[in-house]
C-alpha positions as CSV (number, residue, x, y, z in Angstrom):
1,M,57.0,117.5,105.2
2,K,59.0,116.5,108.2
3,Q,58.0,117.6,111.7
4,S,60.1,120.0,113.6
5,P,61.9,118.2,117.0
6,I,59.8,121.0,118.7
7,F,56.8,120.0,119.0
8,T,57.3,116.6,119.8
9,R,59.4,117.7,122.7
10,T,56.5,120.2,123.3
11,Y,53.7,117.6,123.5
12,D,56.7,115.5,125.6
13,L,56.6,118.2,127.8
14,L,52.8,119.0,128.5
15,R,52.4,114.6,128.8
16,W,54.9,115.7,131.7
17,L,53.8,118.4,133.0
18,I,50.0,118.0,132.9
19,P,49.4,114.8,135.3
20,M,52.1,117.1,137.6
21,T,50.5,119.7,137.9
22,V,47.1,117.7,139.1
23,K,49.6,116.7,142.0
24,F,49.8,120.2,143.6
25,P,48.3,121.0,147.0
26,R,44.6,122.1,146.6
27,G,45.3,125.8,147.2
28,Q,47.4,125.2,144.3
29,R,45.5,123.5,141.8
30,F,43.6,126.4,140.5
31,V,46.0,129.4,141.2
32,L,50.0,128.2,140.0
33,A,48.7,124.8,137.9
34,A,45.9,126.4,136.1
35,G,48.7,129.0,135.1
36,V,51.1,126.2,134.2
37,Q,48.4,124.4,132.2
38,R,47.7,127.3,130.1
39,T,51.1,128.4,129.7
40,A,52.4,125.5,128.3
41,L,49.2,124.6,126.1
42,R,49.4,128.4,124.9
43,F,53.1,127.7,123.9
44,Q,52.1,124.8,121.6
45,E,49.3,126.9,120.3
46,Q,51.6,129.5,119.4
47,L,54.2,127.4,118.0
48,I,51.6,125.3,115.7
49,E,49.7,129.1,114.6
50,A,53.8,129.6,113.5
51,A,54.3,127.1,111.5
52,Y,51.2,127.9,109.2
53,E,52.2,131.8,108.7
54,V,54.5,133.0,105.9
55,E,56.3,134.6,108.0
56,P,56.6,132.5,111.6
57,L,58.9,135.0,113.6
58,P,56.4,137.4,114.9
59,K,54.8,134.1,116.1
60,L,58.1,132.4,117.4
61,K,58.7,135.6,119.4
62,Q,55.2,135.3,121.0
63,A,56.3,131.8,121.6
64,D,59.6,132.4,123.0
65,V,57.9,135.3,125.6
66,T,55.4,132.5,126.5
67,L,57.6,130.1,127.1
68,T,60.0,132.0,129.5
69,K,56.6,133.0,131.8
70,L,56.3,128.7,131.7
71,R,59.9,129.2,133.1
72,F,59.1,131.2,135.7
73,Y,55.8,129.4,136.8
74,T,58.2,126.3,137.1
75,A,60.3,128.3,138.8
76,H,57.5,129.3,141.4
77,G,56.6,125.4,142.2
78,H,60.0,124.3,142.6
79,K,60.4,127.1,145.4
80,L,56.6,126.3,146.6
81,R,58.5,122.7,146.7
82,L,55.0,121.3,144.8
83,P,55.6,118.6,142.8
84,L,57.7,119.2,139.5
85,S,60.3,117.5,140.1
86,G,58.8,113.8,138.9
87,A,59.3,112.4,142.2
88,S,55.8,111.6,144.0
């Protein structure tokens, strides 16, 4: 079975995103950073779960909602000028 590019790209996203959230100021590390990390990991979990389903569409719809949440969390981080741009 050939692995979908979404798995590789999600893995790369997590490898980049988690270290970036560790750089958040202390006050945001336990609120926004934890939410970003938890949501990103949940997105990856939902993709993995969908890959093992006979009918993956419901899991993929859940993953889409989770990805939308992650977009909002990272937008909040950007508006708060938290280090999500890759520059330290």
